C-alpha positions in Angstrom: 80.3 75.5 157.4 79.3 79.2 157.2 77.7 80.6 154.1 79.4 83.6 152.7 77.8 86.8 153.7 77.3 89.8 151.5 78.2 93.1 153.1 76.4 96.3 152.4 79.2 97.7 150.3 79.0 94.8 147.9 75.2 95.1 147.6 75.5 98.9 147.0 78.3 98.4 144.4 76.2 95.8 142.5 73.1 98.1 142.7 75.1 101.1 141.4 76.6 99.0 138.6 73.1 97.9 137.5 71.8 101.4 137.7 74.6 102.7 135.6 74.1 100.0 132.9 70.3 100.6 132.8 70.7 104.4 132.5 73.3 104.1 129.8 71.1 101.7 127.9 68.1 104.0 128.3 70.1 107.0 127.1 71.3 105.1 124.0 67.8 104.0 123.1 66.2 107.4 123.6 68.8 109.6 122.0 67.5 111.9 119.3 68.3 110.8 115.8 68.9 113.4 113.1 66.5 113.3 110.3 67.7 111.7 107.1 68.2 114.3 104.4 67.3 113.2 100.9 70.5 112.2 99.0 72.4 111.7 102.3 73.8 108.3 103.2 71.2 106.9 105.5 73.5 104.2 107.0 73.1 100.5 107.5 70.1 98.8 109.2 71.8 95.5 109.8 74.8 93.4 108.8 75.1 89.6 108.3 78.5 87.9 108.5 79.2 84.4 107.0 75.6 83.6 106.5 73.3 81.3 104.5 69.7 82.1 103.5 67.5 79.5 101.9 64.5 80.9 99.9 61.5 78.5 99.5 59.1 78.4 96.6 55.3 78.3 96.9 55.5 74.5 97.6 57.9 74.8 100.4 60.9 73.5 98.4 64.2 75.3 98.0 64.2 77.8 95.2 67.5 79.5 95.9 70.2 79.4 98.5 72.5 82.4 99.1 75.8 82.1 100.9 78.2 85.1 101.4 80.7 86.5 103.9 78.9 89.9 104.2 75.5 91.4 103.6 74.5 95.0 104.5 70.9 96.3 104.3 70.8 100.0 103.5 68.5 102.0 105.8 67.6 104.7 103.3 66.3 102.6 100.4 66.2 99.1 102.0 68.5 97.6 99.3 71.0 94.9 100.0 74.7 95.0 99.2 76.4 91.6 99.2 80.1 90.7 99.2 81.1 87.7 97.0 77.6 86.2 96.8 77.2 82.5 95.9 73.8 81.5 94.7 72.7 77.9 94.4 69.6 77.1 92.4 68.3 73.5 92.2 67.1 72.3 88.8 64.1 70.0 88.4 66.2 67.0 89.6 67.4 68.8 92.7 71.0 69.3 91.4 72.4 72.8 92.0 73.5 75.4 89.5 75.8 78.0 90.9 76.1 81.7 90.2 78.8 83.8 91.9 80.3 87.3 91.6 82.6 89.7 93.5 79.6 91.9 94.5 75.9 91.7 94.5 73.1 94.3 94.9 69.4 93.4 95.5 66.5 95.9 95.2 64.2 96.4 98.1 61.4 94.5 96.5 63.7 91.7 95.4 62.7 92.1 91.7 66.2 93.1 90.5 69.7 91.9 91.3 72.9 93.3 89.9 76.0 91.0 90.0 79.3 92.7 89.3 82.9 91.5 88.8 83.9 88.0 87.6 80.4 86.7 87.3 80.5 82.9 86.9 77.6 80.5 86.3 78.2 76.7 86.4 76.0 73.7 85.9 75.8 71.0 88.6 78.9 68.8 88.8 77.0 65.6 88.1 77.6 62.8 85.6 74.0 63.1 84.3 74.4 66.8 83.5 76.3 68.3 80.5 78.8 70.6 82.1 78.0 74.2 81.1 79.7 77.4 82.2 79.3 81.1 81.4 81.6 84.0 82.4 81.0 87.7 82.1 81.9 91.0 83.9 78.4 91.9 85.0 74.8 90.5 84.9 71.4 91.9 85.8 69.0 89.3 87.1 65.2 89.7 87.3 64.1 86.7 89.4 60.3 87.3 89.3 60.5 87.4 85.5 62.9 84.5 85.2 65.2 86.6 83.1 68.9 87.8 83.2 70.8 90.0 80.8 74.1 91.8 80.3 75.6 94.1 77.7 79.1 92.8 78.4 81.2 90.1 76.7 80.0 86.6 77.6 81.7 83.3 77.1 79.8 80.1 77.4 81.4 76.6 77.2 80.1 73.1 76.9 82.1 69.9 76.0 83.2 70.4 72.4 81.8 73.9 72.1 82.6 77.5 73.0 80.3 80.4 72.3 80.9 84.1 72.9 79.2 87.4 72.2 78.6 90.9 73.4 75.3 91.2 75.1 73.4 88.2 76.4 69.8 87.4 77.5 68.5 84.4 79.4 64.9 83.2 79.9 65.3 80.5 82.6 61.6 79.6 82.5 61.8 78.5 78.9 65.5 77.5 79.1 66.5 79.8 76.3 69.4 82.2 75.7 70.7 84.3 73.0 73.7 86.6 72.2 72.8 90.1 71.1 75.8 90.9 68.9 79.3 89.8 67.8 78.3 86.1 68.4 81.0 83.6 67.6 81.1 79.8 68.1 83.8 77.3 68.0 83.3 73.6 67.7 86.0 71.3 68.9 85.2 67.6 68.3 86.3 65.0 70.8 89.3 63.0 69.9 
């Protein structure tokens, strides 16, 4: 059986194709980029699609998991824009609280997060946990300080109780919260 032979035209064609690809790649890498003018949109550094990020605490255990269909890192200020973020935060027993919104924004240092549009927080769906939910339009979260706040209407529900008010602050380290104004509560006993 004869082995196929390469003729000189095929070798030349492959060589020219490789040379064209390499020169195109080099031209793209070495092109001059216009300087970014202050106030001008600097563009996006990178984009993640349908991703999951797990952040670990100082002991190597999960502290927060983020899932979302889209994340974009802004080149100019290194902030993150997130579409429909879903955060899962384990409690001391490893059960996950969830926090979701239509959009999310995270500062470059990770010390401030802004959640906007149909913000929903829910306790773990577990028989040993009292089901708790809260709903609001927007929420500012300060993860390093274990705080969150909003100036919008907030509704919090638990079995037999509903609380609402305008303005809300949470201290997750001390497990405390309070409404800032127009606070109302409704108790509905079990039947």
